TORTI-844241 format. One line per 8 residues: number of its first residue (from 0); their letters; for each residue x, y, z of N, C-alpha, C, O. Coordinates in Angstrom, 1 decimal, padded with zeros to 4 digits. Atoms other than C-alpha are relative to their C-alpha. Example, Ala and Ser with C-alpha at 12.3 -4.5 7.8 and 13.67 -1.06 7.14 Angstrom:
<rotors>
0) AS) 000.9,-001.2,000.0,012.3,-004.5,007.8,000.9,001.2,000.0,001.9,001.2,000.7; -000.9,-001.1,000.0,013.7,-001.1,007.1,-000.8,001.1,000.8,-000.3,002.2,000.9
</rotors>
This chain:
<rotors>
0) MWADGVLV) -000.7,-000.2,-000.3,-074.3,-047.1,052.1,000.5,001.2,-000.5,-000.2,001.6,-001.5; -000.3,-001.3,-000.3,-072.5,-043.7,052.3,001.1,000.4,-000.9,002.1,-000.3,-001.1; -001.2,-001.1,001.1,-070.4,-041.5,049.9,000.3,001.2,000.6,-000.8,001.8,000.7; -000.4,-000.8,-000.7,-068.7,-039.0,051.7,-001.0,001.0,001.2,-001.1,002.2,001.5; 000.6,-000.4,-000.9,-071.0,-038.6,054.0,-001.6,000.6,-000.1,-002.3,001.5,000.5; 001.3,000.3,001.0,-074.1,-038.9,052.1,-000.5,-001.6,000.1,000.2,-002.6,-000.3; 000.6,001.2,001.1,-076.6,-041.6,051.7,-000.4,-000.5,-001.1,-001.4,000.0,-001.6; 000.1,000.3,001.5,-076.4,-043.2,048.6,-001.0,-000.8,-000.3,-002.0,-000.6,-001.0
8) QDLTLLDP) 001.6,001.4,000.2,-078.7,-046.6,048.8,000.2,-000.4,001.3,001.1,-000.5,002.0; 000.4,000.6,-001.4,-080.3,-047.8,051.6,000.0,-001.3,000.1,-001.2,-001.4,000.5; 000.1,001.4,-000.3,-079.9,-051.9,051.9,-000.4,-000.4,001.2,-000.3,000.4,002.1; 000.4,000.9,-000.7,-081.1,-054.3,054.0,000.7,-001.4,-000.3,000.3,-002.1,-001.3; -001.3,001.4,000.5,-078.1,-057.4,053.9,-001.0,-000.9,000.6,-001.3,-001.7,-000.3; 000.6,000.1,-000.6,-080.6,-058.9,056.9,-000.8,000.0,000.3,-001.0,001.0,000.9; 001.1,-000.2,-000.4,-083.9,-060.1,057.2,-000.3,000.4,001.4,000.2,-000.4,002.2; 000.0,-000.1,-001.3,-085.0,-058.4,060.5,-001.1,-000.6,000.1,-001.4,-000.5,001.3
16) EAEVSSAE) 001.1,000.9,-000.4,-088.2,-060.5,060.4,000.4,-001.7,000.4,-000.2,-002.6,000.8; -000.8,001.7,000.1,-086.0,-063.8,060.3,000.2,-000.5,001.2,-000.1,000.3,002.1; 000.7,000.6,-001.2,-086.0,-065.8,063.0,001.4,-000.9,000.4,001.7,-001.5,-000.6; -001.4,-000.1,000.1,-082.3,-067.0,064.5,-000.7,-001.0,001.1,-001.5,-000.8,002.0; 000.0,001.1,-000.8,-082.2,-070.4,065.8,001.2,-000.1,001.4,002.4,-000.1,001.2; -002.4,000.1,-000.4,-079.2,-070.7,068.9,000.3,-001.0,-000.4,001.5,-001.0,-000.7; -000.5,001.0,000.3,-079.1,-074.1,068.0,000.7,-000.1,-001.3,001.0,-001.3,-001.6; -000.3,-000.4,000.7,-077.5,-072.6,064.9,001.4,000.5,000.1,002.2,000.7,-000.9
24) VVPVGLSW) -001.1,-001.0,000.2,-074.9,-070.8,066.6,000.9,-001.2,001.2,000.5,-001.6,002.3; -000.6,001.5,-001.3,-072.3,-073.8,068.4,001.6,001.0,-000.2,002.2,001.4,-001.1; -001.5,-000.6,-000.4,-069.0,-072.2,070.0,000.9,-001.3,000.1,000.7,-002.4,000.7; -001.2,000.5,000.1,-065.5,-073.3,069.0,000.6,000.4,001.0,000.5,001.5,001.4; -001.4,-000.2,-001.0,-062.8,-073.9,071.5,000.4,-000.9,000.9,000.9,-001.7,000.1; -000.2,000.5,-001.6,-062.0,-075.5,074.4,-000.7,000.6,001.2,-000.7,001.7,001.9; 001.1,-000.5,-001.7,-064.7,-076.0,077.3,001.0,-000.5,001.2,001.3,-001.6,001.6; -000.4,000.8,-001.0,-062.6,-075.5,080.1,-000.6,-001.3,001.6,000.0,-002.0,002.4
32) KKLNNCLN) 000.3,001.1,-000.9,-064.7,-077.4,082.4,-000.2,-001.3,-000.5,-000.2,-002.1,000.5; -000.2,001.4,000.7,-064.9,-080.7,080.1,001.5,-000.3,000.4,001.7,-001.5,000.8; -000.9,000.2,000.0,-061.3,-080.4,080.4,000.6,000.3,001.5,001.8,000.3,001.7; -000.7,-000.2,-001.9,-060.6,-079.7,084.5,-000.4,-001.5,000.3,000.4,-002.4,000.7; 000.0,001.2,-000.5,-063.0,-082.7,084.9,001.0,-001.4,-000.5,001.6,-002.3,000.1; -001.2,001.1,000.5,-061.0,-084.9,082.3,001.2,000.2,001.1,001.3,-000.8,001.9; -000.9,-000.1,-000.8,-058.0,-083.8,084.5,000.1,-000.8,001.0,000.7,-001.9,001.2; 000.4,000.5,-000.8,-059.2,-084.2,087.4,-000.3,-001.6,000.2,-000.1,-002.2,001.3
40) QIGINWAV) 000.0,001.8,000.5,-060.0,-088.0,086.4,000.8,-000.9,000.1,000.8,-002.1,000.6; -001.8,000.7,-000.1,-056.5,-088.6,085.8,001.0,-000.1,000.8,002.1,-000.6,000.6; -000.7,-000.1,-000.9,-055.5,-087.6,088.9,001.0,001.4,000.2,001.8,001.7,001.1; -000.4,-001.5,-000.9,-054.5,-084.0,088.8,-001.1,001.0,000.7,-002.3,001.0,000.5; 000.5,-000.8,-001.5,-055.6,-081.6,091.7,-001.3,001.1,-000.7,-001.7,001.2,-001.9; 000.9,-001.1,000.1,-058.1,-078.8,091.9,001.2,001.7,-000.3,001.2,002.6,-001.1; -000.9,-001.2,000.0,-055.3,-076.4,092.6,001.2,000.4,-001.3,001.7,001.4,-001.7; -001.2,-000.2,001.4,-052.5,-077.6,089.7,-001.5,000.2,-000.9,-001.1,000.0,-002.1
48) LAVISVAC) 001.4,000.3,001.1,-056.1,-077.6,087.6,000.0,002.0,-000.1,-000.4,002.4,-001.2; 000.4,-001.0,-000.2,-056.0,-073.6,088.8,001.0,001.0,-000.7,001.0,002.1,-001.3; -001.9,-001.0,001.2,-052.0,-072.7,087.7,-000.2,-000.1,-001.6,000.0,000.9,-002.4; 000.3,000.1,001.5,-053.0,-073.9,084.4,-001.1,000.6,-001.0,-000.9,000.6,-002.2; 000.9,-000.6,000.7,-056.0,-072.3,083.3,000.7,001.4,000.3,000.2,002.4,-000.2; -000.7,-001.6,000.2,-053.7,-069.1,084.2,001.2,000.0,-000.9,001.8,000.6,-001.8; -001.6,000.1,000.9,-050.7,-070.3,083.0,-000.1,-000.7,-001.7,001.0,-000.6,-002.3; 000.5,000.4,001.4,-052.2,-072.0,079.4,-000.8,000.9,-000.3,-000.5,001.4,-001.4
56) SAACATMV) 001.3,-000.9,000.7,-055.3,-069.7,078.7,000.7,000.1,-001.1,000.4,-000.9,-001.9; -000.1,-000.3,001.0,-053.4,-068.1,075.9,000.7,-001.4,-001.1,000.7,-001.2,-002.3; -000.8,001.5,000.5,-051.7,-071.5,074.6,-001.3,-001.3,-000.6,-001.3,-002.3,-001.3; 001.2,000.9,000.1,-055.2,-072.9,074.9,-000.9,000.6,-001.3,-001.5,-000.2,-002.0; 000.7,-000.7,001.2,-056.7,-070.5,072.3,000.8,-001.0,-001.3,001.5,-000.3,-001.9; -000.7,000.8,001.2,-055.2,-073.1,069.5,-000.3,-001.9,000.5,000.2,-002.4,001.6; -000.2,001.9,-000.5,-055.7,-077.3,070.0,001.3,000.1,000.2,001.6,000.1,001.3; -001.1,000.8,000.2,-052.2,-077.9,068.8,000.9,000.9,001.4,001.8,000.3,001.9
64) ACAPCIAV) -001.4,000.0,-001.2,-050.2,-075.8,071.8,-000.7,000.3,001.0,-000.3,001.3,001.6; -000.1,-000.2,-001.1,-052.2,-076.0,074.4,000.1,-001.4,000.8,-000.2,-001.3,002.0; 000.2,000.8,-000.7,-052.0,-079.7,075.5,001.9,-000.1,000.2,002.4,-000.5,001.3; -001.3,000.0,-000.5,-048.0,-079.5,075.4,-000.3,001.0,001.1,-000.2,000.6,002.2; -000.2,-000.6,-001.6,-048.4,-076.5,078.0,-000.2,-000.1,000.3,000.1,000.6,001.2; 000.7,000.1,-001.6,-050.9,-077.8,080.2,001.4,-001.8,000.0,001.6,-002.4,001.0; -001.2,001.5,-000.8,-048.0,-081.3,080.5,001.5,001.3,000.2,002.4,000.8,000.9; -001.0,-000.7,-001.0,-045.3,-078.6,081.4,-000.5,000.3,000.9,000.1,000.1,002.0
72) AAGWTGGS) 000.6,-000.9,-001.1,-047.9,-076.7,083.3,-000.2,-000.9,001.6,-000.4,-000.5,002.7; 000.8,001.1,-001.2,-048.8,-080.2,085.5,001.5,-001.0,-000.2,001.7,-001.9,000.5; -001.1,001.0,000.0,-045.7,-081.9,084.6,000.3,-001.9,-000.5,001.3,-002.7,-000.4; -000.1,001.1,-000.2,-046.9,-085.0,083.5,000.3,000.0,-001.5,001.1,000.8,-002.2; -001.1,000.0,001.4,-046.5,-086.3,080.1,-001.2,-000.2,-001.0,-002.2,-000.9,-000.9; 001.5,-000.6,001.4,-048.7,-085.3,076.8,-001.0,-000.8,-000.1,-002.1,-000.4,000.3; 000.7,001.0,-000.1,-050.4,-088.3,076.5,-001.8,-000.3,000.0,-002.8,-000.4,-000.8; 001.6,-000.1,-000.3,-053.6,-088.5,078.3,-000.2,001.5,000.4,-001.4,001.8,000.8
80) IGACVKHA) 000.5,-001.3,000.3,-053.2,-084.6,078.3,-000.5,000.3,-001.1,-001.6,000.8,-001.1; 000.4,000.2,001.7,-053.7,-084.7,074.8,-001.5,-000.5,-000.5,-002.3,000.2,-001.2; 001.3,000.4,000.1,-056.6,-086.9,074.9,-000.9,000.6,000.4,-001.8,001.0,-000.4; 000.2,-001.3,-001.1,-057.7,-084.7,077.9,-001.0,001.0,-001.0,-002.1,000.9,-001.3; 000.0,-001.0,001.5,-057.5,-081.6,075.0,-001.0,-000.6,-000.8,-002.2,-000.4,-000.9; 001.3,000.4,000.7,-059.0,-083.5,073.0,-001.4,000.4,-000.2,-002.0,001.3,-000.8; 001.0,000.3,-000.7,-061.9,-084.7,074.5,-000.6,001.5,000.6,-001.6,001.3,001.3; 000.6,-001.5,-000.8,-062.9,-080.6,075.9,000.2,000.6,-001.1,000.1,001.8,-000.9
88) WT) -000.5,-000.7,001.3,-062.0,-079.4,072.4,-001.5,000.2,-000.6,-001.7,-000.8,-001.3; 001.0,000.3,000.9,-065.7,-078.7,070.8,000.1,001.2,-001.1,-000.6,001.2,-002.0
</rotors>
C-alpha cells in the first residue's frame, strides 16, 4: 500500500507459486463460429453472415439485442435465428 508516494505496507494478494488451470477460465459471450455454422445450416449464406457480423457485432455483446439485430440484418424471422444465438452463446 502506498501513501503520498511512500510504500507503507507490502502485501501479497495472490500466491505467486499457485498454479492456474486454464480449465478454470471460461469465456462468456457469443461464439461467432458456432453462430455462423448454425445460421448457415438454416440457409443464410456466408456473404450475408459477413454483413451480419459487421452490422451486429456491438448488439451481440448482449444476448437480448443479438437475435433481433441478426433477424433484421438477414431479413429473416427471429425464431430460428434466436435458436442459433442461444446455441452459440457460451
